[in-house]
C-alpha positions as CSV (number, residue, x, y, z in Angstrom):
1,M,58.4,60.6,-40.9
2,K,55.8,58.7,-42.6
3,L,52.5,61.3,-42.1
4,S,52.2,65.1,-41.5
5,I,48.8,65.9,-40.4
6,I,48.2,69.5,-40.7
7,V,45.3,71.3,-38.9
8,P,44.5,74.9,-39.1
9,V,42.8,76.1,-35.6
10,Y,40.8,79.5,-35.4
11,N,38.5,79.8,-32.3
12,M,37.3,76.7,-31.6
13,A,37.4,76.0,-27.7
14,T,33.5,76.6,-27.7
15,G,32.1,72.6,-27.1
16,G,35.2,71.0,-27.2
17,K,35.6,71.4,-30.9
18,L,39.4,71.8,-30.6
19,A,39.6,69.0,-28.0
20,Y,37.5,66.2,-30.1
21,C,39.5,66.6,-32.9
22,L,43.1,66.9,-31.7
23,D,41.7,63.2,-29.2
24,S,40.7,61.7,-32.6
25,L,43.9,62.7,-34.5
26,L,45.8,61.4,-31.0
27,N,44.3,57.8,-31.3
28,Q,45.4,57.2,-34.7
29,T,46.6,53.5,-35.1
30,I,49.6,54.1,-36.8
31,D,52.7,55.1,-34.5
32,D,54.9,57.4,-37.4
33,Y,53.0,60.3,-37.6
34,E,52.8,64.1,-36.2
35,I,50.3,66.6,-35.8
36,I,51.0,70.3,-36.9
37,A,48.1,72.5,-35.1
38,V,48.5,76.2,-36.5
39,D,46.8,79.0,-34.2
40,D,45.6,81.4,-36.6
41,C,44.8,84.4,-34.2
42,S,42.6,82.5,-31.9
43,T,40.4,85.6,-29.7
44,D,39.1,82.3,-27.6
45,T,41.1,79.7,-25.4
46,S,42.3,77.6,-28.8
47,R,45.9,79.1,-27.9
48,Q,45.4,77.3,-24.1
49,I,44.3,74.3,-25.2
50,L,47.2,73.7,-28.0
51,A,49.4,74.5,-25.6
52,E,48.3,72.2,-22.6
53,Y,47.8,69.5,-25.3
54,G,51.6,70.2,-26.7
55,R,52.7,69.7,-23.1
56,R,50.9,66.3,-22.8
57,H,52.2,64.9,-26.4
58,P,55.7,66.9,-27.1
59,Q,55.9,64.2,-29.1
60,R,53.5,64.0,-31.5
61,L,52.2,67.7,-31.4
62,R,53.9,70.4,-33.3
63,V,52.2,74.2,-32.6
64,I,52.3,77.3,-34.5
65,L,51.3,80.4,-33.4
66,S,50.9,82.7,-36.3
67,P,51.8,86.5,-35.7
68,E,48.4,87.6,-37.9
69,N,45.6,86.3,-38.9
70,R,45.6,84.5,-42.3
71,R,43.1,82.5,-42.5
72,Q,42.9,78.7,-43.1
73,G,45.0,78.5,-46.6
74,G,47.6,80.4,-44.6
75,A,47.5,78.6,-41.3
76,K,47.7,75.5,-43.7
77,N,50.7,77.1,-45.6
78,L,52.5,77.9,-42.6
79,G,52.0,73.5,-41.7
80,L,53.3,72.7,-44.8
81,E,57.2,75.1,-44.4
82,I,57.5,72.3,-41.0
83,A,56.0,69.6,-42.3
84,T,58.3,66.6,-42.8
85,G,55.8,63.6,-43.7
86,A,55.8,61.8,-46.8
87,W,52.1,62.1,-47.0
88,I,50.6,65.4,-46.2
89,G,46.9,65.3,-44.7
90,F,44.8,67.8,-43.6
91,V,42.0,68.0,-41.1
92,D,39.8,70.5,-40.3
93,A,39.3,72.1,-36.8
94,D,35.9,70.7,-35.9
95,D,36.3,67.8,-37.5
96,W,37.4,64.4,-36.5
97,V,38.5,60.7,-38.0
98,S,38.3,57.7,-37.2
99,A,40.7,55.5,-34.8
100,D,42.4,53.7,-38.3
101,C,41.6,56.7,-40.6
102,Y,45.7,56.9,-41.6
103,E,46.5,53.3,-41.1
104,L,43.4,52.7,-43.8
105,M,45.2,55.0,-45.8
106,L,48.9,54.4,-46.0
107,N,47.9,50.7,-46.1
108,E,46.1,51.3,-49.5
109,A,48.8,53.7,-50.6
110,K,51.6,51.0,-50.1
111,A,48.9,48.0,-51.7
112,S,48.3,49.6,-54.9
113,G,51.5,52.0,-55.1
114,A,48.8,55.5,-55.0
115,D,50.9,58.9,-54.9
116,M,46.7,60.2,-53.8
117,V,44.9,58.2,-51.5
118,G,40.7,59.2,-50.2
119,C,38.0,58.0,-48.0
120,D,34.2,58.8,-47.5
121,L,33.1,61.1,-45.0
122,Y,30.0,60.8,-42.8
123,H,27.9,64.5,-42.1
124,V,27.3,64.7,-38.5
125,D,25.4,67.2,-36.3
126,K,26.6,66.0,-33.1
127,Q,30.4,64.6,-31.9
128,G,31.0,61.3,-31.8
129,M,31.6,58.2,-34.2
130,E,27.7,57.2,-34.8
131,P,26.9,57.5,-38.5
132,G,26.3,60.1,-40.0
133,R,24.9,60.8,-43.7
134,L,27.4,59.2,-46.0
135,V,28.9,61.1,-48.5
136,S,31.2,59.5,-51.2
137,H,32.6,61.6,-54.1
138,N,35.4,59.1,-55.8
139,D,34.3,56.1,-57.3
140,T,36.4,53.0,-59.0
141,A,36.1,54.8,-62.2
142,Q,38.4,57.3,-60.9
143,T,40.7,55.5,-59.5
144,G,44.4,53.3,-60.3
145,E,46.8,54.5,-63.1
146,L,45.5,57.8,-64.0
147,D,44.6,59.0,-67.4
148,A,42.8,61.3,-68.9
149,A,39.1,60.0,-68.9
150,K,40.0,59.8,-65.1
151,Y,41.4,63.5,-64.8
152,R,38.2,64.9,-66.0
153,L,35.8,62.7,-63.8
154,L,38.3,64.8,-60.8
155,I,37.8,67.7,-62.1
156,L,34.5,67.2,-62.1
157,D,33.9,65.2,-58.7
158,G,36.9,65.7,-56.9
159,G,35.8,65.6,-53.4
160,H,36.9,67.1,-50.2
161,L,41.3,68.0,-49.6
162,V,40.1,67.0,-46.0
163,T,39.8,63.3,-46.9
164,K,42.7,62.8,-48.9
165,I,46.1,61.7,-48.2
166,F,49.1,63.3,-51.1
167,R,52.7,61.5,-51.5
168,R,55.1,64.8,-50.9
169,E,56.2,65.4,-53.9
170,I,52.6,66.3,-55.1
171,I,52.9,69.9,-53.4
172,F,56.0,70.7,-52.7
173,G,59.0,71.3,-55.6
174,H,55.7,73.8,-56.9
175,E,55.1,77.2,-56.4
176,N,51.3,77.4,-55.9
177,R,50.2,77.4,-51.9
178,F,46.6,77.8,-50.5
179,P,45.5,81.6,-51.1
180,E,45.4,83.4,-47.8
181,K,43.1,85.9,-45.9
182,M,40.1,84.0,-47.8
183,F,37.6,81.2,-47.3
184,Y,37.1,78.5,-50.1
185,E,40.9,78.4,-50.5
186,D,40.9,74.1,-50.9
187,N,38.7,75.2,-53.9
188,A,41.2,77.3,-55.3
189,I,43.8,74.8,-55.6
190,A,42.2,71.4,-55.6
191,I,42.3,70.7,-59.2
192,S,45.8,71.3,-59.8
193,W,47.1,69.1,-57.0
194,M,44.9,65.9,-58.4
195,L,46.2,66.1,-61.3
196,R,49.2,65.9,-60.5
197,A,49.0,62.4,-59.1
198,K,49.7,59.9,-61.2
199,H,47.9,56.8,-59.6
200,F,44.6,57.7,-57.0
201,A,43.1,54.8,-54.5
202,H,40.3,55.0,-52.8
203,V,39.1,53.5,-49.5
204,A,35.3,53.1,-49.6
205,K,34.6,53.7,-45.9
206,P,33.4,57.0,-44.0
207,L,36.7,57.6,-42.3
208,Y,36.1,61.4,-41.8
209,Y,33.4,62.9,-39.9
210,Y,32.2,66.2,-41.2
211,Y,31.0,67.8,-38.5
212,Q,27.7,70.5,-39.2
213,H,27.0,73.4,-36.7
214,P,25.7,76.8,-36.9
215,G,29.5,78.0,-37.4
216,S,30.4,76.1,-40.0
217,T,31.8,77.9,-43.2
218,V,28.5,76.4,-45.6
219,H,26.0,77.3,-43.1
220,V,27.5,81.0,-43.0
221,T,26.5,83.5,-45.8
222,T,28.1,86.6,-46.2
223,K,28.8,89.3,-49.3
224,E,32.9,88.8,-47.6
225,R,32.3,84.9,-48.5
226,C,30.5,85.1,-51.6
227,L,33.4,87.6,-52.7
228,D,35.9,84.9,-51.9
229,R,34.3,82.2,-53.3
230,M,34.5,83.7,-56.5
231,A,38.0,84.6,-55.7
232,A,38.7,81.1,-55.3
233,G,37.3,80.5,-58.8
234,R,38.8,82.9,-60.6
235,I,42.6,81.5,-58.8
236,M,41.5,78.1,-59.9
237,L,41.4,79.6,-63.6
238,K,45.0,81.1,-63.6
239,E,46.1,77.7,-61.9
240,A,44.7,75.9,-65.2
241,Q,46.4,78.0,-67.2
242,D,50.1,78.7,-64.7
243,F,50.4,74.8,-65.1
244,G,48.8,74.2,-68.7
245,Y,46.0,71.9,-68.7
246,Y,43.4,74.4,-69.0
247,D,42.6,73.6,-73.1
248,T,43.2,69.6,-72.4
249,Y,40.1,69.7,-69.6
250,L,38.4,73.5,-70.9
251,P,34.6,71.8,-70.9
252,E,35.5,70.6,-67.2
253,I,36.9,73.6,-66.1
254,E,34.1,75.7,-67.3
255,Y,31.8,73.7,-65.5
256,R,33.4,73.6,-62.4
257,F,34.3,77.3,-62.5
258,T,30.5,77.9,-63.6
259,E,29.5,76.1,-60.6
260,M,31.6,77.3,-58.0
261,F,32.1,81.6,-59.1
262,Y,28.3,81.8,-60.6
263,L,25.5,79.7,-59.6
264,N,27.0,78.5,-56.2
265,T,27.8,82.6,-55.4
266,L,24.6,83.6,-56.8
267,F,22.1,81.6,-55.4
268,S,23.6,81.3,-51.7
269,Y,24.0,85.2,-51.9
270,V,20.3,85.8,-53.1
271,R,19.1,83.4,-50.4
272,G,21.6,84.4,-48.0
273,L,21.8,88.3,-47.8
274,K,18.5,89.9,-46.4
275,C,18.8,92.6,-48.7
276,P,20.9,91.2,-51.9
277,S,22.3,93.8,-54.1
278,V,21.2,94.1,-57.7
279,R,24.4,95.4,-58.8
280,F,26.4,93.1,-57.3
281,V,24.3,90.0,-58.9
282,R,24.4,91.6,-62.6
283,A,28.2,92.5,-62.1
284,L,28.3,88.2,-61.0
285,G,26.9,87.5,-64.4
286,E,28.6,89.9,-66.7
287,E,31.6,88.2,-65.6
288,M,30.7,84.5,-65.9
289,L,29.9,85.7,-69.6
290,E,33.3,87.7,-70.0
291,H,34.9,84.1,-69.0
292,F,32.7,81.8,-70.5
293,P,30.1,83.8,-73.0
294,R,28.6,80.4,-74.2
295,F,28.7,78.3,-70.2
296,M,25.0,77.7,-71.0
297,E,25.8,75.2,-73.7
298,N,28.3,73.2,-71.6
299,P,27.5,69.5,-71.8
300,Y,28.4,69.0,-68.7
301,Y,25.7,72.2,-67.2
302,L,23.2,70.4,-69.7
303,S,22.9,67.0,-68.0
304,R,24.0,67.9,-64.7
305,K,21.6,70.9,-63.9
306,D,18.4,71.0,-63.9
307,A,15.2,72.9,-65.6
308,E,14.7,75.0,-62.8
309,E,18.3,76.0,-61.8
310,Q,18.7,76.7,-66.0
311,K,15.6,79.1,-65.9
312,M,17.1,80.7,-62.8
313,A,20.5,81.5,-64.5
314,A,18.6,82.6,-67.6
315,L,16.5,85.1,-65.7
316,Q,19.1,86.3,-64.1
317,L,21.2,87.1,-67.2
318,K,18.0,88.8,-68.8
319,S,16.8,90.9,-65.7
320,P,19.0,91.2,-62.9
321,L,16.3,93.1,-60.5
322,W,13.1,90.1,-61.7
323,F,16.0,87.7,-60.9
324,V,16.3,88.5,-57.1
325,V,12.5,89.6,-56.6
326,Y,11.6,86.4,-57.8
327,Y,14.2,83.8,-56.3
328,K,13.3,85.9,-52.9
329,L,9.8,85.2,-53.3
330,L,9.9,82.1,-54.6
331,W,12.1,80.8,-51.3
332,W,9.5,82.7,-49.1
333,Y,6.8,80.6,-50.5
334,R,8.7,76.9,-49.9
335,G,9.6,78.6,-46.5
336,W,6.0,79.0,-45.8
337,K,4.8,76.5,-47.4
338,F,6.7,73.8,-45.2
339,V,6.8,75.2,-42.3
């Protein structure tokens, strides 16, 4: 089998999301591939939809029913257990891809000898193949035979796992798999996977459609999801230590951890929760300093984060209570001003 595409599924029946995703995968312009859809104990009609598609496309679609809810990471791990492809890709069940998505990426892999290939994506707010907001995380400075400089760029701006395909050897033969029963599972292990690649190629076309809707992870803020993002950051650090690249890429690892574990959690938590806990905010800052007490001197932090964001972080570390009050008032004022 040339390619295995793994699709974790949980309650994606509404609005035809799951059907639209599967249709896009079944209409690929290549022949030698399999779709592995893993239902993670859906409570809607997703299982019935998968069963129907499985009956109609038995040679192409393999359906797995998880016996327990393991979140996206667990569903992906179940898919990996039975994947036979020389290449592995992932698609979220509310997203879709262009018909030539995998043909173009596999052709690029063959032409370049790459063992990891990526593409650009569109952020869209409705189903269809109309262009949305173009997002390209990767550029030519990251492509070709990978060296230390290119690995640093991939750590800093690696992009989404779902916009990449990986040669099988990058994933298999190594102990780490997706963390389960949590969100942000991709963030936890993406760096380890990318640093195993020897040659990265990029198709500079938006082949993946990233569907932005009210139920998307990026649009929902809860304390649980904030805790999961923090957990993903800790796993990312452990991966760097376990696989021996922590010291080599310490400034880049420090910055990625600062961004994911601390800044993204801090601002989304206070902005998104109606009554944020000062105790939570204080503990977040304290743990950040335990891991990286001098993160504010990181060169990427100084160059990539604007003055206001740095000011907010400094205020949080000095007085969590005043930070919560000030940041809440700031967002209320901005929301009122631009209504």
